[in-house]
C-alpha positions as a LaTeX table, in Angstrom:
\begin{tabular}{lrrr}
\hline
Residue & $x$ (\AA) & $y$ (\AA) & $z$ (\AA) \\
\hline
Met1 & 66.43 & 42.93 & 85.40 \\
Ser2 & 69.53 & 41.12 & 84.30 \\
Gln3 & 71.57 & 39.04 & 86.68 \\
Thr4 & 74.52 & 41.39 & 86.26 \\
Val5 & 72.52 & 44.39 & 87.49 \\
Ile6 & 71.16 & 42.47 & 90.48 \\
Phe7 & 74.67 & 41.24 & 91.31 \\
Ser8 & 76.10 & 44.77 & 91.03 \\
Val9 & 73.40 & 46.21 & 93.28 \\
Gly10 & 74.03 & 43.43 & 95.80 \\
Ile11 & 77.76 & 44.19 & 95.84 \\
Val12 & 77.07 & 47.91 & 96.43 \\
Val13 & 74.64 & 47.18 & 99.27 \\
Phe14 & 77.10 & 44.74 & 100.84 \\
Ala15 & 79.97 & 47.24 & 100.59 \\
Leu16 & 77.85 & 50.00 & 102.17 \\
Thr17 & 76.85 & 47.65 & 104.98 \\
Ile18 & 80.47 & 46.77 & 105.75 \\
Trp19 & 81.53 & 50.43 & 105.50 \\
Gly20 & 78.73 & 51.45 & 107.87 \\
Ala21 & 79.68 & 48.79 & 110.40 \\
Val22 & 83.33 & 49.87 & 110.32 \\
Met23 & 82.40 & 53.54 & 110.72 \\
Ala24 & 80.01 & 52.78 & 113.59 \\
Gly25 & 82.70 & 50.72 & 115.31 \\
Gly26 & 85.21 & 53.53 & 114.90 \\
Ile27 & 82.79 & 56.08 & 116.34 \\
Trp28 & 82.03 & 53.79 & 119.28 \\
Leu29 & 85.72 & 53.19 & 119.96 \\
Gly30 & 86.34 & 56.94 & 119.82 \\
Gln31 & 83.62 & 57.56 & 122.39 \\
Val32 & 85.02 & 54.85 & 124.67 \\
Asp33 & 88.51 & 56.34 & 124.33 \\
Asp34 & 87.18 & 59.86 & 125.09 \\
Ala35 & 85.32 & 58.58 & 128.14 \\
Asn36 & 88.48 & 56.90 & 129.44 \\
His37 & 90.50 & 60.10 & 129.02 \\
Gln38 & 87.87 & 62.19 & 130.80 \\
Arg39 & 87.78 & 59.83 & 133.78 \\
Gly40 & 91.51 & 59.99 & 134.30 \\
Pro41 & 93.75 & 57.27 & 135.70 \\
Val42 & 92.20 & 54.63 & 137.94 \\
Glu43 & 93.59 & 52.08 & 140.37 \\
Ser44 & 93.16 & 48.36 & 139.72 \\
Asp45 & 90.13 & 48.34 & 142.07 \\
Gly46 & 88.35 & 50.91 & 139.89 \\
Glu47 & 88.79 & 53.87 & 142.23 \\
Pro48 & 90.29 & 57.13 & 140.90 \\
Lys49 & 94.04 & 57.33 & 141.31 \\
Thr50 & 94.98 & 59.69 & 144.15 \\
Thr51 & 98.77 & 59.54 & 143.99 \\
Phe52 & 100.82 & 60.05 & 140.90 \\
Pro53 & 104.44 & 59.04 & 140.37 \\
\hline
\end{tabular}
């Protein structure tokens, strides 16, 4: 195999790895955001907020 082919395959694998990490991070952040919205507002001590302005 020529060096150009090996280099090209390496670039593709690297790009897919970075893309996968970014997508996984985005999915994780979305799940964290959804979990925060489902819990509702909380006080600074971590208890659910009972009074609203």
